[in-house]
C-alpha positions as CSV (number, residue, x, y, z in Angstrom):
1,M,22.1,-18.7,-7.9
2,A,20.0,-19.6,-4.9
3,L,19.4,-23.3,-5.8
4,G,23.1,-24.3,-5.3
5,R,25.2,-27.0,-6.9
6,E,24.8,-29.5,-4.0
7,T,25.6,-33.2,-4.0
8,P,22.8,-35.7,-3.7
9,R,23.9,-36.3,-0.1
10,Q,23.7,-32.6,0.7
11,R,20.3,-32.3,-0.9
12,M,19.0,-35.2,1.2
13,I,20.4,-33.6,4.4
14,G,18.6,-30.4,3.5
15,I,15.3,-32.3,3.0
16,L,15.7,-34.1,6.3
17,Y,16.5,-30.9,8.0
18,L,13.2,-29.3,6.8
19,V,11.3,-32.4,7.9
20,L,12.8,-32.3,11.3
21,L,11.9,-28.6,11.7
22,A,8.3,-29.5,11.0
23,L,8.4,-32.4,13.5
24,L,9.8,-30.2,16.2
25,A,6.7,-28.2,16.2
26,L,4.9,-31.4,17.3
27,N,7.2,-31.8,20.4
28,V,8.8,-35.0,18.9
29,P,10.9,-37.2,21.2
30,D,14.7,-37.5,21.6
31,S,15.0,-39.6,18.4
32,I,14.4,-36.4,16.4
33,L,17.0,-34.6,18.4
34,D,19.4,-37.4,17.7
35,A,18.6,-37.0,14.0
36,F,19.6,-33.3,14.2
37,K,22.8,-34.4,15.9
38,N,23.6,-36.8,13.1
39,I,22.9,-34.2,10.4
40,N,25.1,-31.7,12.2
41,N,27.9,-34.3,12.3
42,S,27.5,-35.1,8.6
43,L,27.6,-31.4,7.7
44,E,30.7,-30.9,9.8
45,T,32.4,-33.8,7.9
46,S,31.3,-32.3,4.5
47,K,32.5,-28.8,5.6
48,S,35.9,-30.3,6.6
49,N,36.2,-32.2,3.3
50,V,35.5,-29.1,1.2
51,S,37.9,-27.1,3.3
52,T,40.6,-29.7,2.7
53,A,40.0,-29.7,-1.1
54,V,40.3,-25.9,-1.2
55,Q,43.5,-26.0,0.7
56,Q,44.9,-28.6,-1.7
57,L,44.0,-26.3,-4.6
58,F,46.1,-23.5,-3.0
59,T,49.0,-25.8,-2.3
60,A,49.1,-27.2,-5.8
61,F,49.0,-23.6,-7.2
62,E,51.7,-22.5,-4.9
63,N,54.0,-25.3,-5.9
64,T,53.5,-24.9,-9.7
65,K,52.0,-21.8,-11.2
66,L,53.2,-19.4,-8.5
67,K,56.8,-20.6,-8.9
68,E,56.7,-21.0,-12.7
69,E,55.0,-17.7,-13.6
70,P,55.1,-15.5,-10.5
71,E,54.3,-12.2,-12.3
72,R,51.1,-13.6,-13.8
73,A,50.2,-15.9,-11.0
74,K,50.6,-13.6,-8.0
75,P,47.5,-11.3,-8.8
76,I,45.4,-14.4,-9.4
77,Y,46.6,-16.1,-6.2
78,D,45.9,-12.9,-4.1
79,K,42.4,-12.7,-5.4
80,A,41.7,-16.3,-4.6
81,K,43.1,-15.7,-1.1
82,K,40.8,-12.7,-0.7
83,A,37.8,-15.1,-1.4
84,Q,39.2,-17.4,1.3
85,A,39.5,-14.5,3.7
86,I,35.9,-13.3,3.0
87,I,34.6,-16.8,3.9
88,G,36.9,-16.9,6.9
89,E,35.3,-13.8,8.4
90,L,31.9,-15.3,8.1
91,N,33.1,-18.6,9.6
92,Q,34.7,-16.8,12.5
93,Y,31.5,-15.0,13.3
94,I,29.4,-18.2,13.1
95,G,32.0,-19.9,15.3
96,S,31.5,-17.2,17.9
97,L,27.8,-17.9,17.8
98,K,28.4,-21.6,18.2
99,E,30.6,-21.0,21.3
100,E,27.8,-18.9,22.8
101,F,25.3,-21.8,22.2
102,V,27.7,-24.2,23.8
103,K,28.2,-21.9,26.8
104,Q,24.5,-21.2,27.4
105,G,23.6,-24.8,26.6
106,G,25.7,-26.2,29.5
107,G,28.5,-27.6,27.4
108,Y,28.6,-31.0,25.8
109,D,27.2,-34.2,27.3
110,E,29.7,-36.9,26.5
111,E,27.1,-39.7,26.9
112,K,24.7,-38.0,24.4
113,G,27.5,-36.7,22.2
114,D,25.5,-33.5,22.0
115,L,24.8,-30.3,23.9
116,A,23.7,-30.9,27.4
117,Q,20.6,-28.8,27.0
118,R,20.0,-29.7,23.3
119,E,16.2,-29.7,23.8
120,N,16.2,-26.1,25.2
121,E,13.9,-23.9,23.1
122,D,14.7,-20.6,24.8
123,I,18.4,-20.1,24.2
124,S,18.3,-19.8,20.4
125,P,15.3,-17.4,20.2
126,N,16.7,-15.2,23.0
127,L,20.2,-15.0,21.5
128,M,19.3,-14.8,17.8
129,I,15.9,-12.9,17.9
130,N,15.8,-10.9,21.1
131,E,19.5,-9.9,21.0
132,K,19.3,-9.4,17.2
133,K,22.2,-11.7,16.4
134,G,20.1,-13.5,13.9
135,T,19.6,-10.3,12.0
136,A,23.4,-9.5,12.2
137,L,24.1,-13.1,10.8
138,K,21.6,-12.6,7.9
139,D,23.4,-9.3,7.0
140,K,26.8,-11.0,7.2
141,I,25.7,-13.9,5.0
142,N,24.3,-11.6,2.3
143,T,27.3,-9.2,2.5
144,T,29.6,-12.2,2.1
145,R,27.7,-13.4,-0.9
146,T,28.0,-9.9,-2.5
147,K,31.7,-9.7,-1.8
148,L,32.4,-13.1,-3.3
149,L,30.5,-12.3,-6.5
150,A,32.3,-9.0,-6.8
151,L,35.5,-11.0,-7.3
152,L,34.1,-12.4,-10.5
153,T,33.3,-10.9,-13.9
154,P,29.6,-10.8,-15.0
155,E,30.3,-13.8,-17.3
156,E,31.9,-15.7,-14.5
157,Q,29.1,-14.9,-12.1
158,K,26.8,-16.8,-14.5
159,M,29.0,-19.9,-14.0
160,V,28.4,-20.1,-10.2
161,S,25.2,-21.1,-8.3
162,F,25.7,-21.3,-4.5
163,S,23.1,-21.5,-1.8
164,L,24.8,-19.0,0.5
165,E,22.0,-16.5,0.9
166,A,19.6,-15.4,3.6
167,K,16.3,-14.2,2.3
168,D,13.0,-13.4,4.0
169,P,10.2,-15.6,2.7
170,E,7.6,-14.1,0.3
171,K,4.8,-15.5,2.5
172,S,4.9,-16.1,6.3
173,V,5.7,-19.7,7.5
174,N,3.7,-20.7,10.5
175,G,3.3,-17.1,11.3
176,K,7.0,-16.3,11.0
177,K,7.9,-13.6,8.5
178,S,11.7,-13.3,8.7
179,W,14.6,-15.5,7.9
180,E,15.9,-15.4,11.4
181,E,12.6,-16.2,12.9
182,I,12.1,-19.3,10.7
183,N,15.6,-20.6,11.5
184,F,16.1,-19.5,15.1
185,G,12.7,-18.4,16.4
186,S,10.4,-19.8,19.1
187,G,10.1,-23.6,19.2
188,T,13.7,-24.1,17.9
189,P,15.7,-26.5,20.1
190,L,19.3,-25.6,20.7
191,T,20.6,-28.7,18.7
192,A,18.6,-27.6,15.7
193,A,19.9,-24.1,15.9
194,M,23.5,-25.5,16.1
195,T,22.8,-27.6,13.0
196,I,21.5,-24.6,11.1
197,L,24.7,-22.7,11.8
198,T,26.8,-25.7,10.6
199,K,24.7,-25.8,7.4
200,I,25.4,-22.1,6.8
201,Q,29.2,-22.8,7.3
202,T,28.9,-25.7,4.8
203,D,27.2,-23.4,2.3
204,A,29.9,-20.8,2.8
205,Q,32.6,-23.4,2.3
206,N,31.0,-24.6,-1.0
207,A,30.7,-21.1,-2.2
208,E,34.4,-20.5,-1.4
209,S,35.3,-23.6,-3.4
210,D,33.3,-22.5,-6.4
211,V,34.9,-19.0,-6.5
212,V,38.4,-20.2,-5.8
213,K,38.3,-22.8,-8.6
214,I,37.1,-20.1,-11.1
215,I,39.8,-17.6,-10.1
216,L,42.7,-20.1,-10.0
217,G,41.5,-21.6,-13.3
218,K,42.3,-18.3,-15.1
219,M,45.9,-19.5,-15.2
220,D,44.8,-22.2,-17.6
221,Q,43.6,-19.6,-20.1
222,A,45.8,-18.4,-22.9
223,V,47.1,-14.9,-22.4
224,V,48.0,-12.5,-25.2
225,N,49.9,-9.4,-24.2
226,L,49.0,-6.8,-26.7
227,D,52.1,-4.6,-26.8
228,K,52.2,-3.5,-30.5
229,F,49.6,-1.2,-32.0
230,A,49.1,0.0,-35.5
231,A,46.6,1.9,-37.6
232,V,45.4,-0.2,-40.5
233,A,43.3,0.5,-43.6
234,V,41.8,-2.4,-45.5
235,A,40.1,-2.0,-48.9
236,P,38.3,-4.8,-50.7
237,T,40.1,-3.8,-53.9
238,S,42.7,-1.2,-55.1
239,Y,41.6,-1.4,-58.7
240,L,38.6,0.7,-59.7
241,V,36.9,2.0,-62.8
242,Q,35.7,5.5,-63.1
243,G,32.4,6.0,-61.2
244,Q,32.9,3.0,-58.9
245,P,32.9,4.0,-55.2
246,Y,36.1,3.4,-53.2
247,K,35.6,2.0,-49.8
248,A,38.0,1.1,-47.0
249,E,37.9,0.2,-43.3
250,V,40.2,2.1,-41.0
251,F,40.8,0.7,-37.5
252,L,43.4,0.1,-34.8
253,T,45.0,-3.3,-34.5
254,A,47.1,-4.8,-31.7
255,S,49.4,-7.8,-31.6
256,D,51.6,-9.7,-29.2
257,S,55.2,-9.4,-30.4
258,K,56.4,-12.1,-28.0
259,S,53.8,-14.7,-28.9
260,E,54.4,-17.4,-31.5
261,P,51.0,-18.3,-32.9
262,A,50.8,-20.9,-35.7
263,I,49.6,-19.0,-38.8
264,S,48.6,-20.7,-42.1
265,V,46.9,-19.8,-45.3
266,N,45.0,-22.5,-47.2
267,G,46.8,-25.1,-45.1
268,S,50.4,-23.8,-45.8
269,S,52.3,-22.5,-42.7
270,L,53.6,-18.9,-42.7
271,Q,56.8,-17.6,-41.1
272,V,55.9,-15.7,-38.0
273,V,57.9,-12.5,-37.0
274,D,56.8,-10.3,-34.1
275,G,53.5,-12.3,-33.8
276,K,52.7,-11.6,-37.5
277,G,52.7,-13.8,-40.6
278,V,53.1,-12.5,-44.1
279,Y,51.3,-14.2,-47.0
280,S,53.1,-14.0,-50.3
281,V,52.3,-15.9,-53.5
282,N,53.4,-15.6,-57.1
283,T,50.9,-14.5,-59.8
284,S,51.9,-16.5,-62.8
285,R,48.3,-17.5,-63.7
286,E,45.4,-15.3,-64.6
287,G,42.1,-15.7,-62.8
288,I,40.3,-15.1,-59.5
289,F,41.8,-16.6,-56.4
290,T,40.6,-16.9,-52.8
291,W,42.3,-17.6,-49.5
292,T,41.6,-17.9,-45.8
293,G,44.0,-17.4,-43.0
294,V,44.1,-19.4,-39.8
295,V,45.7,-18.3,-36.5
296,K,46.2,-20.9,-33.8
297,V,47.0,-19.8,-30.2
298,K,48.4,-22.4,-27.9
299,Q,46.6,-22.7,-24.5
300,T,48.3,-23.5,-21.3
301,D,47.0,-27.0,-21.3
302,G,48.7,-27.7,-24.7
303,S,45.6,-27.4,-26.8
304,Y,45.1,-24.7,-29.5
305,K,42.4,-22.2,-30.0
306,E,41.7,-21.4,-33.6
307,Y,40.8,-18.0,-35.2
308,R,39.8,-17.7,-38.9
309,T,39.9,-14.7,-41.2
310,P,37.0,-13.9,-43.5
311,Q,37.6,-15.3,-47.0
312,Q,39.8,-13.0,-49.1
313,T,39.6,-12.7,-52.9
314,Y,42.1,-11.3,-55.4
315,Q,42.2,-11.3,-59.2
316,V,45.2,-11.7,-61.5
317,A,44.9,-10.1,-64.9
318,R,47.2,-10.3,-67.9
319,P,49.2,-7.1,-68.6
320,S,47.4,-5.4,-71.5
321,A,47.4,-2.2,-73.6
322,V,44.5,-1.0,-75.8
323,V,45.5,0.7,-79.1
324,S,42.7,2.4,-81.1
325,P,43.9,3.8,-84.5
326,D,41.8,6.9,-85.4
327,K,41.7,6.2,-89.1
328,M,41.3,2.4,-89.3
329,N,38.2,1.8,-87.3
330,V,36.3,0.1,-90.1
331,L,33.7,-2.7,-90.2
332,Y,33.1,-4.4,-93.6
333,I,29.7,-5.5,-94.8
334,G,29.1,-9.2,-95.4
335,V,31.9,-10.7,-93.3
336,N,32.6,-11.5,-89.7
337,N,34.6,-8.5,-88.3
338,P,36.5,-10.0,-85.3
339,I,37.2,-7.6,-82.3
340,S,38.8,-8.1,-78.9
341,V,37.4,-6.5,-75.8
342,S,39.2,-6.3,-72.4
343,A,38.4,-4.4,-69.3
344,P,41.4,-4.9,-66.9
345,G,40.3,-5.6,-63.4
346,T,36.8,-6.8,-64.4
347,P,36.0,-10.5,-64.9
348,T,35.1,-11.3,-68.5
349,D,31.7,-12.6,-67.4
350,K,30.8,-9.1,-66.0
351,V,31.6,-7.4,-69.4
352,H,28.8,-6.6,-71.9
353,V,29.4,-5.5,-75.5
354,N,26.6,-3.9,-77.6
355,L,26.4,-2.7,-81.2
356,S,24.3,0.2,-82.4
357,G,24.0,1.3,-86.1
358,G,25.3,-0.4,-89.2
359,G,22.2,-2.6,-89.4
360,G,24.1,-5.5,-87.8
361,S,24.7,-7.7,-84.8
362,I,27.5,-8.7,-82.4
363,S,28.1,-12.2,-81.0
364,S,30.6,-13.7,-78.6
365,A,33.4,-15.9,-79.8
366,G,34.7,-16.7,-76.3
367,A,37.3,-15.3,-74.0
368,G,36.9,-11.6,-74.8
369,K,36.5,-12.2,-78.6
370,Y,33.5,-11.1,-80.6
371,N,32.3,-11.2,-84.2
372,V,30.5,-8.1,-85.6
373,K,28.3,-8.3,-88.7
374,V,27.0,-5.1,-90.4
375,S,24.8,-4.7,-93.5
376,S,24.5,-1.0,-94.4
377,P,27.2,1.6,-95.1
378,G,27.6,4.5,-92.7
379,T,28.7,4.3,-89.1
380,A,28.2,1.9,-86.2
381,R,29.0,2.3,-82.4
382,I,30.4,-0.5,-80.2
383,S,29.8,0.2,-76.4
384,V,31.4,-1.7,-73.6
385,S,29.9,-1.8,-70.1
386,A,30.6,-3.7,-67.0
387,E,28.8,-4.8,-63.8
388,V,30.8,-2.8,-61.2
389,A,28.5,-3.7,-58.3
390,P,25.5,-6.0,-57.8
391,G,22.7,-4.5,-59.8
392,K,24.9,-1.6,-61.1
393,T,26.2,-1.4,-64.6
394,Q,28.6,1.3,-65.9
395,T,29.7,2.1,-69.4
396,L,33.4,1.8,-69.8
397,S,33.9,2.9,-73.4
398,S,32.1,3.7,-76.6
399,T,33.8,3.6,-80.0
400,E,32.5,4.6,-83.4
401,F,33.4,2.6,-86.5
402,R,33.0,3.3,-90.2
403,V,30.9,0.7,-92.1
404,K,32.1,0.1,-95.6
405,R,31.6,-2.3,-98.5
406,I,34.3,-4.8,-99.2
407,P,36.6,-3.5,-102.0
408,D,36.0,-4.7,-105.5
409,P,37.9,-7.8,-106.5
410,I,40.1,-8.1,-109.6
411,A,39.1,-10.3,-112.5
412,K,41.8,-12.8,-113.6
413,F,42.1,-15.4,-116.4
414,A,44.8,-18.0,-116.0
415,G,46.0,-15.9,-113.0
416,K,46.6,-12.8,-115.1
417,T,44.9,-9.5,-115.5
418,G,46.4,-8.7,-118.9
419,G,49.5,-9.0,-121.1
420,S,50.7,-11.8,-123.3
421,M,50.3,-15.6,-122.7
422,A,51.3,-18.7,-124.5
423,T,48.7,-19.9,-126.9
424,V,48.8,-23.4,-125.4
425,A,48.2,-21.9,-121.9
426,L,45.3,-19.9,-123.0
427,K,43.6,-22.9,-124.7
428,A,44.0,-24.9,-121.4
429,Q,41.8,-22.6,-119.3
430,N,38.1,-23.0,-118.7
431,A,37.0,-20.3,-116.2
432,L,37.3,-16.7,-115.2
433,F,37.9,-15.8,-111.5
434,A,37.4,-12.7,-109.3
435,K,40.2,-12.4,-106.7
436,L,40.4,-10.0,-103.7
437,D,44.1,-9.5,-103.1
438,N,45.7,-8.1,-99.9
439,F,42.4,-8.2,-97.9
440,D,42.6,-9.6,-94.3
441,F,39.1,-11.0,-94.2
442,D,37.9,-14.3,-95.7
443,A,35.7,-12.8,-98.5
444,S,35.2,-14.8,-101.7
445,F,33.6,-13.5,-104.9
446,R,32.0,-15.5,-107.8
447,V,31.7,-14.3,-111.4
448,T,28.0,-14.3,-112.4
449,K,28.5,-13.3,-116.1
450,F,31.0,-12.0,-118.6
451,T,31.6,-11.5,-122.4
452,M,34.6,-13.0,-124.3
453,I,35.9,-11.4,-127.5
454,I,38.4,-13.2,-129.7
455,A,40.1,-11.1,-132.4
456,K,42.3,-13.2,-134.8
457,P,44.7,-11.4,-137.1
458,R,43.0,-10.4,-140.3
459,A,39.7,-11.9,-139.2
460,D,36.4,-10.6,-137.8
461,A,36.0,-10.6,-134.0
462,I,34.0,-13.2,-132.3
463,V,31.8,-12.0,-129.4
464,L,30.3,-14.5,-127.0
465,S,28.5,-14.1,-123.6
466,T,27.7,-16.5,-120.8
467,S,26.4,-16.7,-117.2
468,G,28.6,-17.8,-114.4
469,G,32.4,-18.0,-114.4
470,Q,32.8,-21.1,-116.5
471,L,33.5,-20.8,-120.3
472,S,30.6,-22.0,-122.4
473,S,31.1,-24.8,-124.9
474,S,31.1,-22.3,-127.8
475,M,33.6,-20.2,-125.9
476,S,35.9,-23.2,-125.5
477,S,35.6,-24.1,-129.2
478,A,36.4,-20.5,-130.2
479,L,39.4,-20.4,-127.8
480,N,40.7,-23.7,-129.2
481,G,40.9,-22.0,-132.6
482,I,43.2,-19.2,-131.7
483,V,46.7,-18.7,-133.1
484,P,49.6,-16.6,-132.0
485,G,48.8,-12.9,-132.3
486,T,45.2,-13.5,-131.4
487,R,43.7,-11.0,-128.9
488,V,41.4,-12.6,-126.2
489,I,39.4,-10.0,-124.2
490,F,37.1,-10.6,-121.2
491,D,34.7,-7.7,-120.7
492,N,31.4,-6.8,-119.0
493,I,32.5,-8.9,-116.1
494,V,30.1,-9.0,-113.1
495,A,30.8,-10.7,-109.7
496,V,29.0,-11.0,-106.4
497,G,30.6,-11.2,-103.0
498,P,29.6,-11.8,-99.3
499,D,27.4,-8.7,-99.2
500,G,25.3,-9.8,-102.2
501,T,26.0,-6.7,-104.3
502,P,26.9,-7.1,-108.0
503,R,30.3,-5.6,-108.8
504,Q,31.4,-4.5,-112.4
505,L,35.0,-5.6,-112.7
506,N,37.9,-4.7,-114.8
507,A,38.4,-6.1,-118.3
508,V,41.1,-8.6,-119.0
509,A,43.0,-8.3,-122.3
510,L,45.4,-11.1,-123.2
511,T,47.5,-11.7,-126.4
512,A,48.4,-15.2,-127.5
513,N,52.1,-15.7,-128.4
């Protein structure tokens, strides 16, 4: 903070001032004293300009903010006035020192435009060192600096950097060890001491300007009056499976019921009531959805300050019910046994289905659908688990199924299992079939062998056998020779289905008519 935010002109004056101090030690001529006079005049002009600028700030504030928002502006205005008063006290004290310099220095010489005894090197050391007024000035400067900074918050203090400070040097300068000795000690002509006092006043005026600007600038900050408070509990989800921990944040919120912030979700504006917006959306589609809320607060300069909520996620699931019949949990060998698995509240990609027992396997058929294949009779168990948290899997259910063979099919010839049939219709057939009626799975059987017996009236029976389901040529010839009243019997029928097991089927007995 000691470096100061000085203009290039002020920095140049400061450098010249140091140079002139050094030259004074060499008993330089009147031209150096004239330079001090010029620097003092320049500092006086700069001090006057800064003072005018500060007063203009107060005037503008009084004519606008103080009239438009008196309740809010008055405390800010009073604090800024306090800063002005603090600097005023220091300026008044320095002014009294200047008057003493003028009095003891014989007044002003109109021809020189400077103190009559400007070259006098005894007045300043006597008044400021011997009478300790330099020490008193140092204390007042540092006290003023402390009081000014006390008007600002720690964050605001970081924004200012003024040179109003009186510090003793770390090392002696030309044998002088204190601030007051360096600035007003022996060898300091009266005009130089006067210039130093003017410089301190200029530093004070710049410090006042910095602090007043920050204090009055608070009116341009958006103000939210928190007048409504509520206890709120927020949980990531309200749908849990057994064993999954339930977590929620509980905290106090505050809102400004009189403010009208602009609130939107995913770009769509919300209606604001009592400073709050309510987000509502229909759930006509299944899936996982995300949204982010944006709250925009209008600043006094017309701009908006934006606040964003963390991304929120919710899941929409189809209403579902799971029915598990106790006596129908059956898996059939040799066919795809389709099953559906759902875990409401859990994404399908987090659900895992496993099969144990039955000598089979399970594979996904997409969207919660699975195909189960088994190979040995007995029992099998289907387990459903889900990833309820990163790296944590939990079993949701485990269901036991009976594993059975597919029922035996029924042998049919010309679509019939027995009875009478027209002679012509019998002769037109060429194969025996095995059909599985009233079975929900796609399971087909093929006849691997059978025997055909033809018994004509008053004739010996003809017995023929073949492999496969087609009639052999000899069977076709024998069948073409039947007459009404002939008995045609298919026996010793064997068929094989999806499980590869030979099945002995029923005999088919037909009578030609």
